DRENDO-1510 file (C-alpha; in Angstrom, 1 decimal, always signed):
<recs>
REC; n; res; u; v; w
REC; 1; MET; -14.6; +0.2; -22.4 .
REC; 2; ALA; -13.3; +3.6; -23.4 .
REC; 3; ASN; -10.1; +3.9; -25.4 .
REC; 4; LEU; -7.3; +4.2; -22.9 .
REC; 5; ILE; -4.7; +5.3; -25.5 .
REC; 6; GLU; -5.5; +8.8; -26.7 .
REC; 7; LYS; -2.3; +10.8; -26.3 .
REC; 8; VAL; +0.9; +9.8; -28.1 .
REC; 9; ILE; +4.4; +11.3; -28.2 .
REC; 10; ILE; +6.9; +11.0; -31.1 .
REC; 11; VAL; +10.5; +11.3; -30.0 .
REC; 12; ASP; +12.9; +11.8; -32.9 .
REC; 13; GLU; +15.4; +14.3; -34.2 .
REC; 14; SER; +14.5; +13.5; -37.8 .
REC; 15; ASP; +11.8; +15.7; -39.4 .
REC; 16; GLY; +11.1; +13.1; -42.0 .
REC; 17; ASN; +10.5; +10.3; -39.5 .
REC; 18; VAL; +8.3; +12.6; -37.4 .
REC; 19; LEU; +6.2; +13.5; -40.5 .
REC; 20; PHE; +5.7; +9.8; -41.2 .
REC; 21; TRP; +4.3; +9.1; -37.7 .
REC; 22; GLU; +2.2; +12.3; -37.7 .
REC; 23; MET; +0.4; +11.3; -40.9 .
REC; 24; LEU; -0.2; +7.7; -39.6 .
REC; 25; LEU; -1.4; +8.8; -36.1 .
REC; 26; THR; -3.7; +11.5; -37.4 .
REC; 27; ASP; -5.5; +8.9; -39.4 .
REC; 28; LEU; -6.0; +6.9; -36.2 .
REC; 29; LYS; -7.5; +10.0; -34.4 .
REC; 30; LEU; -4.8; +10.2; -31.8 .
REC; 31; THR; -3.7; +13.4; -30.1 .
REC; 32; ILE; +0.0; +13.9; -31.1 .
REC; 33; PHE; +2.9; +15.5; -29.1 .
REC; 34; LYS; +6.5; +15.8; -30.3 .
REC; 35; ALA; +9.9; +16.0; -28.8 .
REC; 36; ARG; +13.4; +16.1; -30.3 .
REC; 37; THR; +15.3; +15.1; -27.1 .
REC; 38; GLY; +14.8; +12.6; -24.3 .
REC; 39; ALA; +14.8; +15.3; -21.7 .
REC; 40; LYS; +12.0; +17.2; -23.5 .
REC; 41; ALA; +10.1; +13.9; -23.9 .
REC; 42; LEU; +10.2; +13.2; -20.1 .
REC; 43; GLU; +8.8; +16.7; -19.5 .
REC; 44; VAL; +6.0; +16.3; -22.0 .
REC; 45; ILE; +5.1; +12.7; -20.8 .
REC; 46; GLU; +4.7; +13.9; -17.3 .
REC; 47; LYS; +2.9; +17.1; -18.0 .
REC; 48; GLU; +0.4; +15.7; -20.6 .
REC; 49; ASP; -0.1; +12.3; -19.1 .
REC; 50; ILE; +1.1; +10.6; -22.3 .
REC; 51; GLN; -0.2; +7.0; -22.9 .
REC; 52; LEU; +2.0; +5.8; -25.7 .
REC; 53; ALA; +5.5; +6.7; -26.8 .
REC; 54; ILE; +7.0; +6.2; -30.2 .
REC; 55; VAL; +10.8; +6.6; -29.8 .
REC; 56; ALA; +13.8; +6.5; -32.1 .
REC; 57; TRP; +16.6; +4.4; -30.5 .
REC; 58; GLU; +19.3; +6.7; -31.8 .
REC; 59; LEU; +18.9; +10.0; -30.0 .
REC; 60; SER; +22.0; +12.1; -29.5 .
REC; 61; SER; +21.7; +13.8; -26.1 .
REC; 62; MET; +19.8; +10.9; -24.3 .
REC; 63; SER; +19.6; +7.5; -26.1 .
REC; 64; GLY; +16.4; +5.7; -26.5 .
REC; 65; ALA; +17.7; +3.1; -24.1 .
REC; 66; ILE; +18.1; +5.6; -21.3 .
REC; 67; LEU; +14.8; +7.3; -22.0 .
REC; 68; LEU; +13.0; +4.0; -22.0 .
REC; 69; GLN; +14.5; +3.0; -18.6 .
REC; 70; LYS; +13.8; +6.4; -17.1 .
REC; 71; VAL; +10.1; +6.3; -18.0 .
REC; 72; LYS; +9.7; +2.7; -16.9 .
REC; 73; ALA; +11.4; +3.5; -13.6 .
REC; 74; ASN; +8.5; +5.7; -12.6 .
REC; 75; THR; +5.8; +3.6; -10.9 .
REC; 76; LYS; +3.0; +5.5; -12.7 .
REC; 77; ARG; +4.5; +4.7; -16.1 .
REC; 78; ARG; +5.8; +1.2; -15.6 .
REC; 79; ARG; +3.0; -0.2; -17.8 .
REC; 80; MET; +3.1; +2.5; -20.5 .
REC; 81; PRO; +3.4; +1.0; -24.0 .
REC; 82; PHE; +6.3; +1.9; -26.2 .
REC; 83; ILE; +7.2; +1.5; -29.9 .
REC; 84; ILE; +10.9; +1.6; -30.5 .
REC; 85; TYR; +12.4; +1.9; -34.0 .
REC; 86; SER; +15.9; +1.9; -35.4 .
REC; 87; LYS; +18.1; +1.4; -38.4 .
REC; 88; ARG; +20.6; -0.7; -36.5 .
REC; 89; MET; +19.7; -2.1; -33.0 .
REC; 90; SER; +22.1; -4.7; -31.6 .
REC; 91; ASP; +21.0; -7.9; -30.0 .
REC; 92; GLU; +21.9; -6.4; -26.6 .
REC; 93; ASP; +19.7; -3.4; -27.4 .
REC; 94; VAL; +16.8; -5.6; -28.2 .
REC; 95; GLN; +17.4; -7.6; -25.0 .
REC; 96; ILE; +17.2; -4.4; -23.0 .
REC; 97; THR; +13.8; -3.5; -24.5 .
REC; 98; ARG; +12.4; -7.0; -23.8 .
REC; 99; GLU; +13.5; -6.9; -20.2 .
REC; 100; ILE; +11.9; -3.6; -19.6 .
REC; 101; GLY; +8.7; -4.8; -21.1 .
REC; 102; VAL; +8.8; -3.4; -24.6 .
REC; 103; ASP; +8.2; -6.0; -27.3 .
REC; 104; ASN; +7.4; -3.6; -30.2 .
REC; 105; VAL; +10.7; -3.0; -31.9 .
REC; 106; LEU; +10.7; -1.9; -35.6 .
REC; 107; ASN; +13.4; -1.8; -38.1 .
REC; 108; MET; +13.6; +1.0; -40.7 .
REC; 109; PRO; +12.5; +1.5; -43.4 .
REC; 110; PHE; +8.9; +1.1; -42.1 .
REC; 111; ASP; +6.2; -1.1; -43.4 .
REC; 112; LYS; +3.2; +1.2; -43.0 .
REC; 113; ALA; +0.6; -1.6; -42.8 .
REC; 114; LYS; +2.6; -3.4; -40.1 .
REC; 115; VAL; +3.0; -0.2; -38.1 .
REC; 116; ARG; -0.7; +0.6; -38.3 .
REC; 117; GLU; -1.5; -3.0; -37.2 .
REC; 118; ILE; +0.8; -2.7; -34.1 .
REC; 119; ILE; -0.6; +0.6; -33.0 .
REC; 120; THR; -4.2; -0.6; -33.5 .
REC; 121; ARG; -3.4; -3.8; -31.5 .
REC; 122; LEU; -1.9; -1.7; -28.7 .
REC; 123; ILE; -5.0; +0.4; -28.5 .
REC; 124; GLU; -7.3; -2.6; -28.5 .
REC; 125; ASP; -5.2; -4.4; -25.9 .
REC; 126; GLU; -5.4; -1.4; -23.5 .
REC; 127; SER; -9.1; -1.1; -24.1 .
REC; 128; ASN; -9.9; -4.7; -23.4 .
REC; 129; ILE; -7.7; -5.8; -20.5 .
REC; 130; SER; -8.5; -9.2; -19.1 .
REC; 131; PRO; -10.0; -9.6; -15.6 .
REC; 132; LEU; -6.8; -11.4; -14.5 .
REC; 133; GLU; -4.6; -8.5; -15.7 .
REC; 134; VAL; -6.9; -6.0; -14.0 .
REC; 135; LYS; -6.5; -7.9; -10.7 .
REC; 136; LEU; -2.7; -8.1; -11.0 .
REC; 137; ARG; -2.5; -4.4; -11.7 .
REC; 138; HIS; -4.7; -3.6; -8.7 .
REC; 139; MET; -2.4; -5.8; -6.6 .
REC; 140; GLU; +0.7; -4.0; -7.8 .
REC; 141; ASP; -1.0; -0.6; -7.3 .
REC; 142; PHE; -1.9; -1.6; -3.7 .
REC; 143; LEU; +1.8; -2.4; -3.1 .
REC; 144; GLY; +2.8; +0.9; -4.5 .
REC; 145; GLU; +0.5; +2.6; -2.0 .
REC; 146; GLY; +1.9; +0.5; +0.9 .
REC; 147; LYS; -1.3; -1.5; +1.4 .
REC; 148; PRO; -0.1; -5.2; +1.5 .
REC; 149; THR; -3.1; -6.4; +3.5 .
REC; 150; GLU; -5.3; -5.3; +0.5 .
REC; 151; VAL; -3.3; -7.5; -1.7 .
REC; 152; LEU; -3.8; -10.5; +0.5 .
REC; 153; LYS; -7.6; -10.0; +0.3 .
REC; 154; MET; -7.3; -10.5; -3.5 .
REC; 155; VAL; -5.4; -13.8; -3.4 .
REC; 156; GLY; -7.4; -16.7; -4.8 .
REC; 157; PRO; -7.1; -19.7; -7.2 .
REC; 158; HIS; -7.9; -17.5; -10.2 .
REC; 159; VAL; -4.6; -15.6; -9.7 .
REC; 160; SER; -2.4; -18.2; -8.1 .
REC; 161; GLU; -3.0; -21.0; -10.6 .
REC; 162; GLN; -0.4; -22.0; -13.2 .
REC; 163; GLY; +0.1; -19.8; -16.2 .
REC; 164; PRO; +2.4; -17.3; -17.9 .
REC; 165; HIS; +1.6; -14.8; -15.2 .
REC; 166; LEU; +2.8; -17.0; -12.4 .
REC; 167; PRO; +6.3; -15.4; -11.9 .
REC; 168; ARG; +4.8; -12.0; -11.8 .
REC; 169; TYR; +2.2; -13.1; -9.3 .
REC; 170; LYS; +4.8; -14.8; -7.0 .
REC; 171; THR; +6.8; -11.6; -7.1 .
REC; 172; ILE; +3.8; -9.6; -6.0 .
REC; 173; ILE; +3.3; -12.1; -3.1 .
REC; 174; ALA; +7.0; -11.8; -2.2 .
REC; 175; GLU; +6.8; -8.0; -2.1 .
REC; 176; THR; +3.5; -8.2; -0.1 .
REC; 177; PHE; +5.1; -10.4; +2.7 .
REC; 178; LEU; +8.2; -8.2; +2.6 .
REC; 179; GLN; +6.1; -5.1; +3.3 .
REC; 180; ILE; +4.3; -7.0; +6.1 .
REC; 181; GLY; +7.6; -8.0; +7.6 .
REC; 182; ASN; +7.2; -11.8; +7.1 .
REC; 183; LEU; +10.6; -12.5; +5.5 .
REC; 184; ASP; +10.1; -16.3; +5.6 .
REC; 185; LYS; +7.0; -16.2; +3.5 .
REC; 186; ALA; +8.5; -13.5; +1.2 .
REC; 187; LEU; +11.6; -15.6; +0.5 .
REC; 188; LYS; +9.5; -18.7; -0.2 .
REC; 189; ALA; +7.4; -16.8; -2.7 .
REC; 190; ALA; +10.5; -15.4; -4.4 .
REC; 191; ASP; +12.0; -18.9; -4.6 .
REC; 192; GLU; +8.8; -20.2; -6.1 .
REC; 193; CYS; +8.9; -17.4; -8.7 .
REC; 194; LEU; +12.5; -18.3; -9.7 .
REC; 195; GLU; +11.6; -22.0; -9.9 .
REC; 196; VAL; +9.2; -21.2; -12.6 .
REC; 197; ASP; +11.5; -18.7; -14.4 .
REC; 198; GLY; +15.1; -18.4; -13.1 .
REC; 199; SER; +15.8; -15.4; -15.2 .
REC; 200; TYR; +12.7; -13.3; -14.3 .
REC; 201; LEU; +14.3; -10.0; -13.3 .
REC; 202; PRO; +11.7; -8.7; -10.8 .
REC; 203; GLY; +12.0; -12.1; -9.0 .
REC; 204; LEU; +15.8; -11.9; -9.0 .
REC; 205; TYR; +15.6; -8.3; -7.7 .
REC; 206; ILE; +13.3; -9.1; -4.8 .
REC; 207; LYS; +15.3; -12.3; -3.9 .
REC; 208; ALA; +18.4; -10.1; -3.6 .
REC; 209; ARG; +16.5; -7.6; -1.4 .
REC; 210; LEU; +15.3; -10.4; +0.9 .
REC; 211; LEU; +18.8; -11.8; +1.2 .
REC; 212; SER; +20.0; -8.4; +2.2 .
REC; 213; ALA; +17.2; -8.1; +4.7 .
REC; 214; TRP; +18.3; -11.4; +6.2 .
REC; 215; GLY; +21.9; -10.1; +6.4 .
REC; 216; ARG; +23.1; -12.5; +3.7 .
REC; 217; HIS; +24.7; -9.6; +1.8 .
REC; 218; ASN; +27.3; -11.6; -0.1 .
REC; 219; GLU; +24.6; -13.8; -1.6 .
REC; 220; ALA; +22.5; -10.7; -2.6 .
REC; 221; ILE; +25.5; -9.1; -4.2 .
REC; 222; ALA; +26.3; -12.3; -6.1 .
REC; 223; VAL; +22.8; -12.4; -7.6 .
REC; 224; LEU; +22.9; -8.7; -8.6 .
REC; 225; LYS; +26.5; -8.9; -10.0 .
REC; 226; ALA; +25.5; -11.7; -12.3 .
REC; 227; VAL; +22.5; -9.7; -13.6 .
REC; 228; ALA; +24.5; -6.5; -14.0 .
REC; 229; GLU; +27.4; -8.3; -15.8 .
REC; 230; SER; +25.1; -9.9; -18.3 .
REC; 231; ARG; +23.3; -6.6; -19.1 .
REC; 232; PRO; +26.1; -3.9; -19.1 .
REC; 233; GLN; +23.8; -1.2; -20.7 .
REC; 234; SER; +21.0; -1.7; -18.2 .
REC; 235; ILE; +20.8; +0.8; -15.3 .
REC; 236; GLN; +18.4; -0.9; -12.9 .
REC; 237; PRO; +20.7; -3.9; -12.1 .
REC; 238; LEU; +23.5; -1.5; -11.3 .
REC; 239; VAL; +21.2; +0.6; -9.1 .
REC; 240; ASN; +20.1; -2.5; -7.2 .
REC; 241; LEU; +23.7; -3.7; -6.9 .
REC; 242; GLY; +24.7; -0.3; -5.5 .
REC; 243; SER; +22.0; -0.6; -2.9 .
REC; 244; ALA; +23.2; -4.1; -1.9 .
REC; 245; TYR; +26.7; -2.8; -1.5 .
REC; 246; ILE; +25.5; +0.0; +0.8 .
REC; 247; SER; +23.5; -2.5; +2.9 .
REC; 248; ALA; +26.6; -4.6; +3.2 .
REC; 249; ASP; +28.7; -1.5; +4.3 .
REC; 250; LYS; +30.8; -2.0; +1.2 .
REC; 251; ILE; +30.9; +1.8; +0.5 .
REC; 252; GLU; +33.8; +1.9; -1.9 .
REC; 253; ASP; +32.2; -0.8; -4.1 .
REC; 254; ALA; +28.9; +1.2; -3.9 .
REC; 255; LYS; +30.7; +4.4; -5.1 .
REC; 256; LYS; +32.3; +2.5; -8.0 .
REC; 257; THR; +28.9; +1.2; -9.1 .
REC; 258; ILE; +27.4; +4.7; -8.9 .
REC; 259; ASP; +30.2; +5.9; -11.2 .
REC; 260; LYS; +29.3; +3.2; -13.7 .
REC; 261; ILE; +25.6; +4.3; -13.6 .
REC; 262; SER; +26.7; +7.9; -14.1 .
REC; 263; SER; +28.7; +7.0; -17.2 .
REC; 264; LEU; +25.5; +5.5; -18.7 .
REC; 265; ASP; +23.1; +8.2; -17.4 .
REC; 266; PRO; +24.7; +11.3; -15.8 .
REC; 267; ASP; +21.2; +12.5; -14.6 .
REC; 268; CYS; +20.0; +9.3; -13.1 .
REC; 269; GLU; +17.8; +10.2; -10.1 .
REC; 270; GLU; +18.4; +6.8; -8.4 .
REC; 271; THR; +22.2; +7.6; -8.1 .
REC; 272; LYS; +21.1; +10.5; -5.8 .
REC; 273; ASP; +19.2; +8.0; -3.7 .
REC; 274; ASN; +22.3; +5.8; -3.3 .
REC; 275; LYS; +24.5; +8.8; -2.7 .
REC; 276; GLY; +22.0; +9.9; +0.0 .
REC; 277; LYS; +22.1; +6.4; +1.6 .
REC; 278; ILE; +25.9; +6.6; +1.6 .
REC; 279; ALA; +25.8; +10.0; +3.3 .
REC; 280; LEU; +23.4; +8.5; +5.9 .
REC; 281; LYS; +25.8; +5.6; +6.5 .
REC; 282; GLU; +28.7; +8.1; +6.9 .
REC; 283; GLY; +26.6; +10.2; +9.4 .
REC; 284; ASN; +26.2; +13.2; +7.1 .
REC; 285; ILE; +22.5; +13.8; +7.6 .
REC; 286; GLY; +22.5; +17.2; +6.0 .
REC; 287; LEU; +24.0; +16.0; +2.8 .
REC; 288; ALA; +21.7; +13.0; +2.8 .
REC; 289; ALA; +18.7; +15.3; +3.1 .
REC; 290; GLN; +20.0; +17.4; +0.2 .
REC; 291; LEU; +20.5; +14.4; -2.0 .
REC; 292; LEU; +17.2; +12.7; -1.1 .
REC; 293; SER; +15.0; +15.8; -1.3 .
REC; 294; GLU; +13.7; +14.8; -4.8 .
REC; 295; THR; +13.5; +11.1; -4.4 .
REC; 296; GLN; +10.8; +9.2; -6.2 .
REC; 297; ASN; +11.4; +6.1; -4.1 .
REC; 298; GLY; +9.9; +7.3; -0.8 .
REC; 299; ASP; +9.0; +3.8; +0.6 .
REC; 300; GLU; +12.5; +2.4; +0.0 .
REC; 301; ILE; +14.2; +5.5; +1.5 .
REC; 302; ALA; +11.9; +5.4; +4.5 .
REC; 303; ARG; +12.9; +1.8; +5.1 .
REC; 304; PHE; +16.5; +2.7; +4.8 .
REC; 305; TYR; +16.1; +5.6; +7.2 .
REC; 306; ASN; +14.3; +3.3; +9.7 .
REC; 307; SER; +17.2; +0.8; +9.6 .
REC; 308; ILE; +19.8; +3.5; +10.2 .
REC; 309; GLY; +17.8; +5.0; +13.0 .
REC; 310; ILE; +17.1; +1.7; +14.7 .
REC; 311; SER; +20.9; +0.9; +14.6 .
REC; 312; MET; +21.7; +4.2; +16.2 .
REC; 313; VAL; +19.2; +3.9; +18.9 .
REC; 314; ALA; +20.3; +0.3; +19.6 .
REC; 315; LYS; +23.8; +1.6; +20.2 .
REC; 316; GLY; +22.5; +4.2; +22.7 .
REC; 317; ASP; +23.1; +7.1; +20.3 .
REC; 318; PHE; +19.5; +8.5; +20.9 .
REC; 319; GLU; +20.2; +12.0; +19.7 .
REC; 320; SER; +21.6; +10.9; +16.3 .
REC; 321; GLY; +18.7; +8.4; +15.9 .
REC; 322; ILE; +16.1; +11.1; +16.7 .
REC; 323; GLU; +17.8; +13.5; +14.3 .
REC; 324; THR; +17.7; +10.8; +11.6 .
REC; 325; TYR; +14.0; +10.1; +12.0 .
REC; 326; GLN; +13.2; +13.8; +12.1 .
REC; 327; SER; +15.2; +14.4; +8.9 .
REC; 328; ALA; +13.4; +11.5; +7.2 .
REC; 329; ILE; +10.0; +12.8; +8.2 .
REC; 330; LYS; +10.8; +16.2; +6.8 .
REC; 331; ILE; +12.2; +14.9; +3.5 .
REC; 332; LEU; +9.5; +12.2; +2.9 .
REC; 333; SER; +6.4; +14.0; +4.1 .
REC; 334; SER; +4.8; +14.0; +0.6 .
REC; 335; LYS; +6.5; +10.8; -0.7 .
REC; 336; THR; +5.4; +7.9; +1.5 .
REC; 337; LYS; +3.3; +7.0; +4.5 .
REC; 338; LEU; +5.1; +8.1; +7.6 .
REC; 339; HIS; +3.5; +6.1; +10.4 .
REC; 340; LEU; +6.5; +3.7; +10.9 .
REC; 341; LEU; +9.0; +6.6; +11.0 .
REC; 342; PHE; +6.8; +8.4; +13.6 .
REC; 343; PHE; +6.5; +5.1; +15.5 .
REC; 344; ASN; +10.3; +4.4; +15.6 .
REC; 345; LEU; +10.9; +8.1; +16.6 .
REC; 346; ALA; +8.5; +7.5; +19.5 .
REC; 347; LEU; +10.5; +4.4; +20.5 .
REC; 348; ALA; +13.7; +6.4; +20.4 .
REC; 349; TYR; +12.2; +9.0; +22.8 .
REC; 350; ARG; +11.0; +6.1; +25.0 .
REC; 351; LYS; +14.4; +4.6; +25.3 .
REC; 352; LYS; +15.8; +8.1; +26.0 .
REC; 353; GLY; +13.2; +8.5; +28.8 .
REC; 354; ASP; +11.3; +11.4; +27.3 .
REC; 355; ILE; +7.7; +10.2; +27.9 .
REC; 356; GLN; +6.0; +13.4; +26.6 .
REC; 357; ASN; +7.6; +13.1; +23.1 .
REC; 358; GLU; +7.2; +9.4; +23.2 .
REC; 359; VAL; +3.4; +9.6; +23.5 .
REC; 360; ALA; +3.2; +12.6; +21.2 .
REC; 361; TYR; +4.9; +10.7; +18.3 .
REC; 362; PHE; +3.0; +7.5; +19.0 .
REC; 363; CYS; -0.1; +9.7; +18.5 .
REC; 364; GLU; +1.3; +11.1; +15.2 .
REC; 365; SER; +1.9; +7.5; +14.1 .
REC; 366; TYR; -1.7; +6.5; +14.8 .
REC; 367; VAL; -3.3; +9.6; +13.4 .
REC; 368; THR; -1.3; +9.1; +10.2 .
REC; 369; GLU; -2.4; +5.4; +9.9 .
REC; 370; PRO; -5.4; +4.6; +12.1 .
REC; 371; SER; -5.3; +0.9; +11.2 .
REC; 372; PHE; -1.9; +0.7; +13.0 .
REC; 373; GLU; -3.2; -0.9; +16.2 .
REC; 374; LYS; +0.4; -1.3; +17.6 .
REC; 375; ALA; +0.7; +2.5; +17.8 .
REC; 376; TYR; -2.7; +2.8; +19.6 .
REC; 377; ALA; -1.6; +0.2; +22.2 .
REC; 378; CYS; +1.6; +2.1; +22.8 .
REC; 379; ILE; -0.3; +5.3; +23.3 .
REC; 380; ALA; -2.4; +3.6; +26.0 .
REC; 381; ARG; +0.6; +2.2; +27.7 .
REC; 382; GLY; +2.4; +5.6; +27.6 .
REC; 383; VAL; -0.6; +7.4; +29.1 .
REC; 384; GLN; -0.7; +4.9; +32.0 .
REC; 385; GLU; +3.0; +5.4; +32.6 .
REC; 386; ALA; +2.7; +9.2; +32.5 .
REC; 387; ASN; -0.1; +9.0; +35.0 .
REC; 388; VAL; +2.0; +6.9; +37.4 .
REC; 389; LYS; +4.9; +9.3; +37.0 .
REC; 390; GLY; +2.7; +12.4; +37.3 .
REC; 391; VAL; +3.7; +13.7; +33.8 .
REC; 392; THR; +1.2; +16.0; +32.1 .
REC; 393; LEU; +0.5; +15.1; +28.5 .
REC; 394; ASN; -0.8; +17.1; +25.6 .
REC; 395; MET; -4.6; +16.6; +25.8 .
REC; 396; PRO; -5.4; +18.1; +22.4 .
REC; 397; THR; -3.1; +15.6; +20.8 .
REC; 398; LEU; -4.7; +12.7; +22.7 .
REC; 399; ASN; -8.2; +14.0; +21.8 .
REC; 400; ALA; -7.2; +14.1; +18.1 .
REC; 401; VAL; -6.3; +10.3; +18.4 .
REC; 402; LEU; -9.7; +9.5; +19.9 .
REC; 403; ALA; -11.5; +11.5; +17.2 .
REC; 404; ARG; -9.5; +9.8; +14.5 .
REC; 405; ARG; -10.1; +6.4; +15.9 .
REC; 406; LYS; -13.9; +7.0; +16.2 .
REC; 407; VAL; -14.1; +8.0; +12.5 .
REC; 408; PHE; -11.9; +5.0; +11.4 .
REC; 409; LEU; -13.9; +2.4; +13.3 .
REC; 410; THR; -17.2; +3.9; +12.0 .
REC; 411; GLU; -15.9; +3.7; +8.4 .
REC; 412; ASN; -14.4; +0.3; +8.9 .
REC; 413; PRO; -16.9; -2.0; +10.7 .
REC; 414; LYS; -14.9; -5.1; +10.0 .
REC; 415; ALA; -11.8; -3.6; +11.7 .
REC; 416; ALA; -14.0; -2.6; +14.6 .
REC; 417; GLU; -15.3; -6.1; +15.0 .
REC; 418; ARG; -11.8; -7.6; +14.9 .
REC; 419; ILE; -10.7; -5.2; +17.6 .
REC; 420; LYS; -13.7; -6.1; +19.7 .
REC; 421; GLU; -13.0; -9.8; +19.4 .
REC; 422; ARG; -9.4; -9.3; +20.5 .
REC; 423; LEU; -10.4; -7.3; +23.5 .
REC; 424; GLU; -13.0; -9.9; +24.5 .
REC; 425; LYS; -10.4; -12.7; +24.3 .
REC; 426; ALA; -7.8; -10.6; +26.3 .
REC; 427; SER; -10.5; -9.9; +28.9 .
REC; 428; ALA; -11.4; -13.6; +29.2 .
REC; 429; ALA; -7.8; -14.6; +29.5 .
REC; 430; SER; -7.1; -12.2; +32.3 .
</recs>
């Protein structure tokens, strides 16, 4: 397998330290990039697709702790290996690195032989990933792409059996069922994860999300407060706690939590997300759109928009619900799959009594995600109702749905067979 670590960045303000690393990395035939600040490092990492970062913990404008958390918060970089070095890291600092997935912490002065050994091992590890690790990474990537059914296809005894990977696997399963909407199975998987390792952070985070989804907000907040209080320099627990407060409509507590995050990292992108959520809760859709325009968490924000829109429509405030969905679609057009937003927008128009827009947005939902059979069924029902009421629908839009469906079923024969079987059963039952 080809060497997967070829580009490395050194982040340090000390010319002497940089020179040490340059000499060592040149011997290992790696391509070297340098940055004196965390902000510059983030720019280079993204632009050059860096595969390994060697970072001084003591950086003046952005600490190594904040840089590490910012990089790992990006889904594309969550597995990126780091080497952290320092003259005086506290036990709490070391704990932060461990929790974020960085085990390579070096004390200065350097032992050149030890450093070379660590880098060589990192290169070898990334070049010889085990089949189990490959499978787990594929499962995580499918979740990141919003494809939970693909994850379920990969489940088997080789990944579900006991072992050190089990908490991670159970968290993947919990996230999978959460995306599907089966909260019972998701909560069961989260509990199984925490039975194996009660301090496993991803398991605690998803358990809190599930509790919030069930409306058990105080329990979710209690979980996240405990995590945040035990890790006062960690940003992610505070971000999650802020989201839980927002879900519970505890807006003042959410704002206080956002202030704590800002004191650690004034440029934290995720605080904009939470401020955007607050603006939505307070009915300021324009401000929400402004704050969320650069979000990196499209799936989460789409879920939040959906919950707000559903609540508005349920109260009979159709115009506000429609405006909320349209705002979400505009903001998130390049950041997440939009079929559920289109679908709920269509439902809002249906409840308003606007059958033309109802069918049009069910069509948008299906064309965006042709495996979404629920949207196709709603189109069929809407067309029948329009015919009964004598409403003329947009034929080019309907023709686009039929064309998209034909291509999808041709490319996915298993899906076509499942649909055929369901239709035959429905016909026999009638």
